[in-house]
N, C-alpha and C positions, 0 to 999 in steps of 0.2 A: 598496428595501433587502431583503435576504434574512432570513428567519427562521431561529433557530437550527436549527429541523428541517431546513429546506432546506440549510443549511450542512452539517450533520451527514451528510445523505444523499450529499454530494459529497466528503467528507473522507476521505482515506487517510493513516495514520500510518505512515510508513516507518522501521523500527527496524533499524539496522545500524551496527557500529562503524566501518566503512570510510567515510570521508567522501566519497570519490569515488562509490561506489555510492549513497549516499543522495542526493547532488547529481543524478547522472544519472536515477535512477528519479523523483525529484521533479520534475525538468525535464520528463520524458517525460509524466508525469501531468499536469502544469499544461498542457503543450501539448494535451493530450486534453480539457481543461475540467474536470479535477478540482482539487480544493483538496488540496494536498500539504503534510503536516506532517512534521517529522523528529526523531528521537531517536536518540542514540548508544548506548543500551543499554536493558535492561528498566526499571531503576529511573527513567531519564530518560523513558521512555514513559509511566510511570504519572503522573509529574509533569506531563508535557505533557497527558495525558487530563484531568486535574484542571484545567488551565489553559484548554483549548480545548473542553472538553466531548467526549463520546464520538465517535470517528469511525465511518464506516461500515464500515471495514475496516482491521485492521492487517496490514502485510507485516513478517514478523519473521524476523530471522537467528537461528541458533542459537548460534553461538560468539560471545560478546561478553564484554568485562570487566565487573565490577561486578555486572551480573545478566544472565545468558544467556537464551536462548529459553525452555528447559525451566523455569527458575526463575520467569520471567514468567508462563508458561502456568499454572503452579501457583498462583501468587498471584492470577492473574487469575480462575481458577475458583472461588476462595474469596472473592472480592470482588463483591457484588451490583451495584456500579457499573461493573464491568469485564466480568463473566461473559457478557453478552449480545453483546459485540463480536465478531465473526468474525475468526479469525487464520489468515492463509495464510503458510506458512514459505517463505522463499527461502534456499536454502542450497547450499553446494558440497560439503557433507559426503558421504562414500560412503554412509552409511546414513541420510541425511536424511529419506528418505521413511518410514522405519520409526520413527525418532525422533519425527517429526511425528505420526504416527498414535499412537504411545503417549502424547504429550503431549495428545492431544484436539484438534489443530489441524483447521481445517476445509479445509485443502488444502496442496498442496505444489508448489512449482516449484524445479527445479534451477538452480544458477548455472553458467555464465552464463545469464541468463534471456532468452529469446525475447521481444521486445517484444509481438509479436502474442498470444502465449499470456498473458503478464502482463496486457494490456489485455482480453482475453476473461475472465480470472478475476475482474479487477476489476469488470468490466461485470455481473457476477452479483450484486455487492453495493451498487454505487454507481451514482449517476446523474450523468453529467458536465453541465456548463453547457450550455444550448441554444446559446448564441453561440458556442462553442468546439467543439461537437461536429462530427463529419464529417458533410458533406452526404450525404443518403441515396443519391445517385448515386455516391458513392465508397466506399460500404461494401463493394461487391462486390470491390474492390481495395484493401484495407486497407493493405498495406504500401506501395504507391505512394502512395496518399493521405497516409499518415502522413509518409512521407519528404519529400513535397512541403510539408507544413505545418511541419516543423521549422525553426526559425530565423526564422519569420515569425508576425505576429500579436502582440498584446499578452501573451498567456499564455506566449509562448515567450522573453520577453526577461528 
């Protein structure tokens, strides 16, 4: 049984109002051995964090109904239970990188997101499950190894 700390170091909270994007990103993360949780907007994300505990990383869209990315970050910075959680913005907005910097986000990736770039960023903040992580021999060809893994194994079902 994993401890809460072990779960927290593997957990990524994906916050996006597009259900397809949430599903695809969560599926990709689970296939790589991470625990992926989802929220439809910033308010939902705050509720999920209180339910599941702090994730190792939040992937945050900018434009969402109810509470968008900027409002979430403002609230996050003023909440001691949330302020230490790193945030990487995923956005297709033309000025997304600048908005992310103004919000104090820890990183930015433009949509559509390159899977290898996304996993590289996540790897800076999270530790995947050893049972689902890529074998060391496959790390030199991540795209081929990741494509071969998709659709196989219990994490991908």
